[in-house]
C-alpha positions as CSV (number, residue, x, y, z in Angstrom):
1,X,35.9,18.4,-29.9
2,X,34.9,18.1,-26.3
3,X,32.0,15.9,-25.3
4,X,30.5,19.1,-23.8
5,X,30.5,21.0,-27.1
6,X,27.1,21.8,-28.7
7,X,27.4,22.8,-32.3
8,X,23.7,23.4,-32.4
9,X,24.3,26.6,-30.4
10,X,26.2,28.2,-33.3
11,X,22.9,29.5,-34.9
12,X,22.1,31.3,-31.7
13,X,24.8,33.8,-32.5
14,X,23.7,36.4,-35.0
15,X,25.4,37.6,-38.2
16,X,26.5,41.2,-37.9
17,X,23.9,42.4,-40.6
18,X,21.1,40.8,-38.6
19,X,21.7,42.8,-35.4
20,X,18.6,44.7,-34.2
21,X,19.3,48.4,-34.9
22,X,18.7,49.5,-31.3
23,X,21.5,47.4,-29.9
24,X,24.4,48.4,-32.3
25,X,27.4,50.0,-30.7
26,X,29.7,52.5,-32.6
27,X,33.3,51.9,-31.3
28,X,34.4,55.4,-32.4
29,X,32.1,56.8,-29.7
30,X,33.9,55.0,-26.9
31,X,37.6,56.0,-27.0
32,X,40.0,55.2,-24.3
33,X,39.4,57.8,-21.6
34,X,39.9,58.3,-17.9
35,X,39.1,61.0,-15.3
36,X,41.7,62.7,-13.2
37,X,41.7,66.1,-11.3
38,X,38.5,67.2,-13.0
39,X,39.8,66.5,-16.5
40,X,38.7,63.7,-18.9
41,X,41.8,62.6,-20.8
42,X,41.7,60.6,-23.9
43,X,44.7,58.3,-24.7
44,X,46.1,57.1,-28.0
45,X,45.9,53.6,-29.2
46,X,49.4,52.8,-28.0
47,X,48.2,53.3,-24.4
48,X,44.9,51.5,-24.9
49,X,43.4,48.1,-25.5
50,X,40.5,47.0,-27.6
51,X,37.3,46.2,-25.8
52,X,35.5,43.4,-27.5
53,X,32.5,41.3,-26.6
54,X,32.0,37.6,-26.0
55,X,28.5,38.2,-27.4
56,X,30.0,37.0,-30.6
57,X,28.8,37.4,-34.2
58,X,28.8,34.8,-37.0
59,X,31.1,35.4,-39.9
60,X,30.6,32.5,-42.2
61,X,31.6,29.4,-40.3
62,X,33.4,31.3,-37.5
63,X,32.5,33.4,-34.5
64,X,34.2,36.8,-34.1
65,X,34.1,39.2,-31.1
66,X,32.8,42.7,-32.1
67,X,34.8,45.7,-31.2
68,X,33.0,48.0,-28.7
69,X,35.6,50.7,-28.0
70,X,38.9,51.1,-26.2
71,X,40.1,51.1,-22.6
72,X,42.9,53.3,-21.3
73,X,45.8,51.2,-19.9
74,X,47.0,53.4,-17.1
75,X,50.5,53.2,-15.7
76,X,51.6,53.4,-12.0
77,X,52.6,57.0,-12.7
78,X,49.0,57.7,-13.9
79,X,47.7,56.2,-10.7
80,X,50.1,58.3,-8.6
81,X,48.9,61.4,-10.4
82,X,45.3,60.6,-9.6
83,X,46.4,60.1,-6.0
84,X,48.1,63.4,-5.8
85,X,45.0,65.1,-7.1
86,X,42.9,63.3,-4.4
87,X,45.4,64.4,-1.8
88,X,44.9,68.0,-2.8
89,X,41.2,67.7,-2.8
90,X,41.2,66.0,0.6
91,X,43.7,68.4,2.1
92,X,43.8,66.6,5.5
93,X,40.0,66.8,5.7
94,X,40.0,70.6,5.1
95,X,39.5,70.6,1.3
96,X,36.5,72.2,-0.3
97,X,34.6,68.9,-0.7
98,X,35.1,67.4,2.8
99,X,34.5,70.8,4.4
100,X,31.5,71.6,2.3
101,X,28.1,71.9,3.9
102,X,25.9,68.8,3.7
103,X,23.4,70.6,1.4
104,X,26.2,71.3,-1.1
105,X,27.1,67.6,-1.3
106,X,23.5,66.6,-1.5
107,X,22.9,68.9,-4.4
108,X,25.9,67.6,-6.3
109,X,24.9,63.9,-5.8
110,X,21.3,64.7,-6.8
111,X,22.6,66.3,-10.1
112,X,24.8,63.2,-10.6
113,X,21.7,60.9,-10.2
114,X,19.8,62.9,-12.9
115,X,22.8,62.8,-15.2
116,X,23.0,59.0,-14.9
117,X,19.3,58.5,-15.4
118,X,19.4,60.6,-18.6
119,X,21.9,58.1,-20.2
120,X,20.2,54.9,-19.0
121,X,19.8,53.3,-22.4
122,X,23.3,54.0,-23.5
123,X,24.8,52.6,-20.3
124,X,22.5,49.5,-20.4
125,X,23.4,48.7,-24.1
126,X,27.1,48.7,-23.2
127,X,26.5,46.6,-20.1
128,X,24.6,44.1,-22.3
129,X,27.6,43.8,-24.7
130,X,30.4,43.9,-22.2
131,X,29.1,41.3,-19.6
132,X,26.4,39.5,-21.6
133,X,23.5,40.6,-19.3
134,X,20.0,40.5,-20.8
135,X,19.1,43.9,-22.0
136,X,16.1,44.2,-19.7
137,X,18.3,43.3,-16.7
138,X,20.9,45.7,-17.8
139,X,18.4,48.5,-17.9
140,X,17.1,47.4,-14.5
141,X,20.7,47.6,-13.1
142,X,21.0,51.2,-14.2
143,X,17.5,52.1,-13.0
144,X,18.1,50.5,-9.6
145,X,21.4,52.3,-9.3
146,X,19.7,55.7,-9.8
147,X,17.0,54.7,-7.3
148,X,19.7,53.7,-4.9
149,X,21.3,57.1,-5.1
150,X,18.1,58.9,-4.5
151,X,17.1,56.6,-1.6
152,X,20.6,57.2,-0.2
153,X,20.0,61.0,-0.3
154,X,16.8,60.6,1.6
155,X,18.4,58.3,4.2
156,X,21.3,60.8,4.5
157,X,18.8,63.5,5.4
158,X,17.1,61.3,8.0
159,X,20.5,60.4,9.5
160,X,21.5,64.1,9.8
161,X,18.3,65.0,11.5
162,X,18.6,62.2,14.0
163,X,22.3,62.9,14.7
164,X,21.7,66.6,15.5
165,X,18.8,66.1,17.9
166,X,20.4,66.9,21.3
167,X,21.0,64.0,23.6
168,X,21.1,64.1,27.4
169,X,22.7,61.8,30.0
170,X,23.9,61.9,33.5
171,X,27.3,61.0,34.9
172,X,28.8,61.9,38.3
173,X,25.5,63.6,39.3
174,X,25.7,66.1,36.4
175,X,23.6,66.3,33.3
176,X,25.4,66.3,30.0
177,X,24.2,67.5,26.6
178,X,25.5,66.2,23.2
179,X,25.0,66.0,19.5
180,X,26.6,63.8,16.9
181,X,28.3,64.9,13.8
182,X,29.8,62.6,11.1
183,X,33.2,63.2,9.5
184,X,34.6,61.5,6.4
185,X,37.4,59.0,6.6
186,X,39.6,60.3,3.8
187,X,40.7,58.9,0.5
188,X,38.7,55.9,-0.6
189,X,39.7,53.3,-3.2
190,X,36.6,51.6,-4.7
191,X,37.1,48.5,-6.8
192,X,33.9,47.1,-8.5
193,X,33.2,43.6,-9.8
194,X,32.2,42.7,-13.4
195,X,28.9,41.1,-12.7
196,X,27.2,44.3,-11.5
197,X,29.8,46.8,-12.8
198,X,27.6,49.9,-12.6
199,X,25.4,49.1,-9.6
200,X,28.2,47.8,-7.3
201,X,30.4,50.6,-8.5
202,X,27.9,53.3,-7.6
203,X,26.8,51.7,-4.3
204,X,30.2,52.3,-2.9
205,X,31.3,55.5,-4.7
206,X,28.2,57.5,-4.0
207,X,27.9,57.0,-0.2
208,X,31.6,57.6,0.1
209,X,31.3,60.9,-1.7
210,X,28.1,62.0,0.1
211,X,29.9,61.7,3.4
212,X,32.7,64.0,2.2
213,X,35.4,61.5,1.2
214,X,37.4,61.7,-2.0
215,X,37.3,58.6,-4.2
216,X,39.6,56.8,-6.5
217,X,37.5,54.3,-8.5
218,X,39.0,51.4,-10.3
219,X,36.7,50.1,-13.0
220,X,36.1,46.4,-13.4
221,X,37.7,44.4,-16.2
222,X,34.3,43.9,-17.9
223,X,32.0,46.9,-17.8
224,X,34.6,49.6,-18.3
225,X,32.8,51.3,-21.2
226,X,29.5,51.3,-19.3
227,X,31.2,53.1,-16.5
228,X,33.1,55.3,-18.9
229,X,29.7,56.9,-19.8
230,X,29.7,58.2,-16.3
231,X,32.9,60.3,-16.7
232,X,31.1,63.4,-18.0
233,X,28.6,63.3,-15.1
234,X,31.4,62.9,-12.5
235,X,33.3,65.8,-14.0
236,X,30.2,68.1,-14.2
237,X,29.0,67.4,-10.7
238,X,32.1,67.1,-8.5
239,X,35.1,69.3,-7.8
240,X,38.5,68.5,-9.3
241,X,40.3,65.7,-7.6
242,X,37.2,64.5,-5.7
243,X,36.6,61.6,-8.1
244,X,39.1,59.8,-10.2
245,X,38.0,57.0,-12.5
246,X,40.8,54.6,-13.3
247,X,40.5,51.9,-16.0
248,X,43.3,49.5,-17.0
249,X,45.0,46.6,-15.4
250,X,44.5,46.5,-11.7
251,X,47.9,44.9,-11.2
252,X,49.5,48.2,-12.4
253,X,47.0,50.7,-10.9
254,X,46.1,49.3,-7.5
255,X,49.6,48.6,-6.0
256,X,50.7,52.2,-6.9
257,X,47.8,53.5,-4.8
258,X,47.8,51.1,-1.9
259,X,51.6,51.2,-1.4
260,X,51.8,54.9,-1.2
261,X,52.6,56.7,2.0
262,X,52.4,60.4,2.7
263,X,54.1,63.0,4.8
264,X,51.8,65.8,3.5
265,X,51.8,69.1,5.3
266,X,48.2,68.6,6.2
267,X,48.5,65.3,8.0
268,X,50.9,63.1,9.9
269,X,52.9,60.5,8.0
270,X,50.5,57.8,7.1
271,X,49.3,55.6,4.3
272,X,47.6,57.5,1.5
273,X,44.5,55.2,1.1
274,X,42.3,55.3,4.1
275,X,39.5,53.0,3.0
276,X,39.2,50.0,0.6
277,X,35.8,49.2,-0.7
278,X,36.3,46.0,-2.7
279,X,34.0,43.4,-4.2
280,X,35.6,40.4,-5.8
281,X,37.6,37.3,-4.9
282,X,39.3,36.6,-1.5
283,X,42.7,36.1,-3.2
284,X,42.5,39.5,-4.9
285,X,41.4,41.3,-1.7
286,X,44.1,39.6,0.3
287,X,46.8,40.8,-2.2
288,X,45.4,44.3,-2.2
289,X,45.3,44.6,1.6
290,X,48.8,43.2,2.0
291,X,50.1,45.8,-0.5
292,X,48.8,48.6,1.7
293,X,51.6,50.8,3.3
294,X,50.1,50.5,6.8
295,X,47.5,47.6,6.7
296,X,46.4,48.0,10.3
297,X,45.1,51.5,9.6
298,X,43.1,50.5,6.6
299,X,39.3,50.6,6.9
300,X,37.9,47.7,4.9
301,X,34.5,47.0,3.2
302,X,34.8,43.7,1.4
303,X,32.3,41.6,-0.5
304,X,34.0,38.3,-1.4
305,X,33.1,34.8,-2.4
306,X,30.1,32.8,-1.2
307,X,28.7,29.3,-1.3
308,X,25.1,30.0,-0.3
309,X,23.0,27.0,0.6
310,X,19.3,26.5,0.1
311,X,17.7,23.8,2.3
312,X,14.4,22.2,1.3
313,X,12.8,20.5,4.3
314,X,10.0,17.9,4.5
315,X,6.6,19.7,4.1
316,X,8.0,22.4,1.9
317,X,6.1,23.5,-1.2
318,X,8.3,21.7,-3.7
319,X,6.8,23.5,-6.7
320,X,7.3,27.0,-5.2
321,X,10.8,26.1,-4.0
322,X,11.9,24.7,-7.3
323,X,10.5,27.6,-9.3
324,X,12.2,30.2,-7.0
325,X,15.5,28.4,-6.9
326,X,15.8,28.3,-10.7
327,X,16.0,32.1,-10.6
328,X,18.0,32.1,-7.4
329,X,20.7,29.8,-8.7
330,X,20.7,30.9,-12.3
331,X,19.9,34.6,-12.3
332,X,22.5,36.2,-14.6
333,X,23.8,32.8,-15.4
334,X,24.6,32.1,-11.7
335,X,27.2,34.9,-11.7
336,X,26.1,36.5,-8.5
337,X,27.7,36.2,-5.1
338,X,24.2,36.0,-3.6
339,X,23.1,33.0,-5.9
340,X,22.3,29.7,-4.3
341,X,25.4,27.6,-5.0
342,X,24.2,24.3,-3.5
343,X,20.7,23.0,-2.8
344,X,20.2,20.5,0.1
345,X,16.9,18.7,-0.3
346,X,15.5,16.1,2.1
347,X,15.9,12.6,0.6
348,X,12.1,12.0,0.8
349,X,11.6,15.0,-1.6
350,X,14.7,14.7,-3.7
351,X,13.4,12.8,-6.7
352,X,10.3,15.0,-7.1
353,X,12.3,18.2,-6.5
354,X,15.1,17.3,-8.9
355,X,12.7,16.4,-11.6
356,X,10.8,19.7,-11.3
357,X,14.0,21.7,-11.1
358,X,15.4,20.0,-14.2
359,X,12.2,20.6,-16.2
360,X,12.2,24.3,-15.3
361,X,15.9,24.7,-16.1
362,X,15.3,23.0,-19.5
363,X,12.6,25.6,-20.2
364,X,15.0,28.5,-19.8
365,X,15.6,30.3,-23.1
366,X,19.3,30.3,-24.2
367,X,20.3,33.1,-26.6
368,X,21.5,36.6,-27.1
369,X,20.9,39.2,-24.5
370,X,18.5,41.3,-26.6
371,X,16.2,38.3,-27.3
372,X,12.8,38.5,-25.8
373,X,12.4,36.3,-22.7
374,X,16.1,35.2,-22.7
375,X,17.4,33.8,-19.5
376,X,20.8,32.3,-20.3
377,X,23.2,34.5,-22.2
378,X,26.9,34.6,-23.2
379,X,29.5,34.4,-20.4
380,X,32.0,37.3,-20.4
381,X,35.1,35.5,-19.2
382,X,37.0,33.7,-22.0
383,X,37.9,30.7,-19.8
384,X,34.5,30.3,-18.1
385,X,33.2,27.3,-20.1
386,X,36.5,25.4,-19.4
387,X,36.2,26.1,-15.7
388,X,32.6,24.9,-15.5
389,X,33.4,21.8,-17.5
390,X,36.2,20.9,-15.2
391,X,33.7,21.0,-12.2
392,X,31.3,18.9,-14.2
393,X,33.9,16.3,-15.1
394,X,35.0,16.1,-11.5
395,X,31.4,15.6,-10.3
396,X,30.6,13.0,-12.9
397,X,33.8,11.1,-12.1
398,X,32.7,10.9,-8.5
399,X,29.2,9.6,-9.2
400,X,27.0,12.6,-9.9
401,X,25.0,13.0,-13.2
402,X,23.6,15.9,-15.2
403,X,19.9,15.4,-14.9
404,X,18.6,17.9,-17.4
405,X,18.7,17.5,-21.1
406,X,21.9,19.0,-22.7
407,X,23.0,20.5,-19.3
408,X,26.6,21.6,-19.4
409,X,26.9,21.6,-23.2
410,X,28.0,24.8,-24.8
411,X,29.8,26.6,-27.5
412,X,32.2,29.6,-27.3
413,X,30.5,31.7,-24.6
414,X,27.0,30.1,-24.4
415,X,26.4,27.2,-22.0
416,X,23.3,25.3,-21.3
417,X,22.8,25.3,-17.5
418,X,23.3,22.0,-15.8
419,X,21.5,20.5,-12.8
420,X,24.0,18.2,-11.1
421,X,22.8,15.5,-8.7
422,X,23.6,13.9,-6.3
423,X,26.5,16.2,-5.3
424,X,28.4,14.7,-2.4
425,X,31.4,15.3,-0.2
426,X,34.6,14.7,-2.2
427,X,33.3,16.5,-5.3
428,X,34.6,20.0,-5.9
429,X,31.0,21.3,-6.5
430,X,30.2,20.3,-2.9
431,X,32.4,23.0,-1.4
432,X,33.8,25.3,-4.2
433,X,31.9,28.3,-5.4
434,X,31.1,27.8,-9.1
435,X,29.9,31.3,-10.0
436,X,28.3,30.1,-13.2
437,X,25.4,28.1,-14.6
438,X,25.7,25.0,-12.5
439,X,23.0,24.0,-10.0
440,X,24.5,21.6,-7.4
441,X,21.8,19.5,-5.6
442,X,22.6,17.3,-2.6
443,X,20.2,14.9,-0.7
444,X,20.2,14.8,3.1
445,X,18.5,12.7,5.7
446,X,19.0,14.9,8.8
447,X,19.5,18.6,9.1
448,X,22.6,18.0,11.2
449,X,24.2,17.0,7.9
450,X,23.5,20.5,6.5
451,X,24.7,22.2,9.7
452,X,27.9,20.2,9.6
453,X,28.5,21.3,6.0
454,X,27.8,24.9,6.9
455,X,30.1,24.7,9.9
456,X,32.9,23.4,7.7
457,X,32.4,26.0,5.0
458,X,34.7,29.0,5.0
459,X,31.9,31.1,3.6
460,X,29.3,33.0,5.6
461,X,27.1,35.2,3.4
462,X,23.5,33.8,3.2
463,X,21.3,30.7,3.4
464,X,17.7,30.0,2.4
465,X,15.3,27.7,4.1
466,X,12.1,26.3,2.6
467,X,9.7,24.4,4.8
468,X,7.0,24.6,7.5
469,X,7.6,27.2,10.3
470,X,7.9,24.5,13.0
471,X,11.0,23.0,11.3
472,X,12.2,26.0,9.2
473,X,12.4,28.2,12.3
474,X,14.9,26.1,14.4
475,X,17.1,25.5,11.3
476,X,17.1,29.2,10.4
477,X,18.2,30.1,13.9
478,X,20.9,27.5,13.8
479,X,22.2,28.7,10.4
480,X,22.3,32.3,11.7
481,X,25.3,31.2,13.8
482,X,27.3,30.9,10.6
483,X,25.9,33.3,8.0
484,X,24.8,37.0,7.9
485,X,21.4,36.5,6.5
486,X,18.9,33.6,6.5
487,X,16.0,33.8,4.0
488,X,12.9,31.9,4.9
489,X,10.7,30.7,1.9
490,X,12.7,33.1,-0.3
491,X,15.9,33.1,-2.3
492,X,19.2,34.7,-1.3
493,X,19.6,38.3,-2.4
494,X,21.1,41.7,-1.8
495,X,17.8,43.7,-1.6
496,X,15.8,45.4,-0.5
497,X,18.5,48.1,-0.3
498,X,17.1,49.3,3.0
499,X,18.4,46.1,4.5
500,X,22.0,45.8,5.5
501,X,24.1,43.8,3.0
502,X,26.9,42.1,4.9
503,X,28.7,38.8,5.4
504,X,30.9,36.9,7.8
505,X,34.0,34.7,7.6
506,X,35.6,34.6,4.2
507,X,32.5,36.1,2.5
508,X,33.0,39.7,3.5
509,X,33.6,42.4,6.0
510,X,31.6,45.5,6.7
511,X,28.1,46.5,5.8
512,X,26.6,48.2,2.8
513,X,23.1,49.4,1.7
514,X,21.6,52.9,2.4
515,X,22.2,53.8,6.0
516,X,24.9,51.2,6.7
517,X,26.9,52.5,3.7
518,X,26.7,56.1,5.0
519,X,27.9,54.9,8.4
520,X,30.6,52.7,6.9
521,X,32.2,55.7,5.0
522,X,32.2,58.1,8.0
523,X,33.1,58.3,11.7
524,X,30.9,59.7,14.4
525,X,32.1,62.7,16.5
526,X,30.3,63.5,19.7
527,X,30.1,67.2,20.7
528,X,29.3,67.4,24.4
529,X,28.9,70.0,27.2
530,X,27.3,70.1,30.6
531,X,25.6,73.3,29.5
532,X,22.9,73.2,26.8
533,X,23.3,76.8,25.9
534,X,27.1,76.4,25.4
535,X,26.5,73.4,23.2
536,X,23.9,75.3,21.1
537,X,26.4,78.1,20.7
538,X,29.2,75.8,19.5
539,X,26.8,73.8,17.2
540,X,24.3,76.4,16.2
541,X,22.5,74.6,13.4
542,X,19.5,72.5,14.7
543,X,18.8,71.0,12.3
544,X,21.8,72.0,10.1
545,X,21.1,73.9,6.9
């Protein structure tokens, strides 16, 4: 038995007969299905894998993973069939969907939002079992996704109205008149992550569709059943071939899509996939991009790894900072790219801050995702505890300690979060992204030490600064040279969705969130004439219907 094992956590797992009735899942209602060319296909067990949950159940003295349903294991030929359907729907940009009037696309997406909202509880329950997310947070993920879709529709209408307002300018002594129209980019491959498998799935798929693209959506390895609930809504709301939902092993599905090239009658010879929207690891993204038939032509939207730093300066409200950073670092067990992965605290505050932080972490409730007030829940990846323990062992071997009671101890898929201090250079936790329930705390004497760390870091997503404006302001401006967002007296986060969500360096490429996503999945076309009447005749709809 490992010195990190905690046999006392065994009782936190329920027996099957003790499950609350409202959270039970019937596996027979979740067969292996996928969506292609407007058709939902169900595959037999020979072409499927069992989907089980790390939210384990007690069976005597052992823990067993309950069966939730089945996932279709698609082949490269299946992927190529979906691609052929997408090619027909795109038709060189002249298909029924890309050529549809904006009002038609708006109506389809609005119907889709209503269909998702109607199945919120079913989707949330599957999310809870598949990724271990607290049930309240799972419901919030679905609700936020529906709100995002509706907010995107409203932003789309604003963008259309702004684009079609005539512009004027002068050149060579002549007045020119112009309006902007936006055109889709083509066939989009969306690959979602497991930590927000519904929200991150829809925040790329929906804006891509709304702008007139066709989408091939690869479901994440955890969350496939939750996304499977969406198949009926996709089929009912969109034309055949406009959306494909592809479960299975990405190593079989994605290369068959990315490596394909076309000499279709509708377009010049080119790669089939025009846009990659991917959220996950840098290594996976690099492999996918390299497998593309013509990488230089690929439009990329990438959300990758992060090692977001929080900095607590002299004069900061230590109580407020420690309370916020417990949530910032350990929301959904720390499995968020936007989580604070290391906290730099001024040495004069370090003992007080660490003590407060440790006490607050110890107060977090560890248990099953349906438990009231639960904060720490089972981790979905089978090897996650071993990976976290390797980081802890390395830190302890180099002089750090776990400062909260029981931190790092765990059993099967549950792990008590650990506050690790002092984290220094030479420890893996000092520079590696943990993506789990470890809070790394490092003391500093001068902010130049923090800036030197950020300068060396390959990551550039966000940072958080806590302290008086006189010192927080200069540090925030300095950090802005290296990251895409600096939060002052607040935690790192994606929202509000009206803000652009982006990153730099190895943390990402491109911008998402409402308007930015609409712009990302389209290209502007300027229609111009020196004669206003001629322009109005060519582009008669002001504003468009």
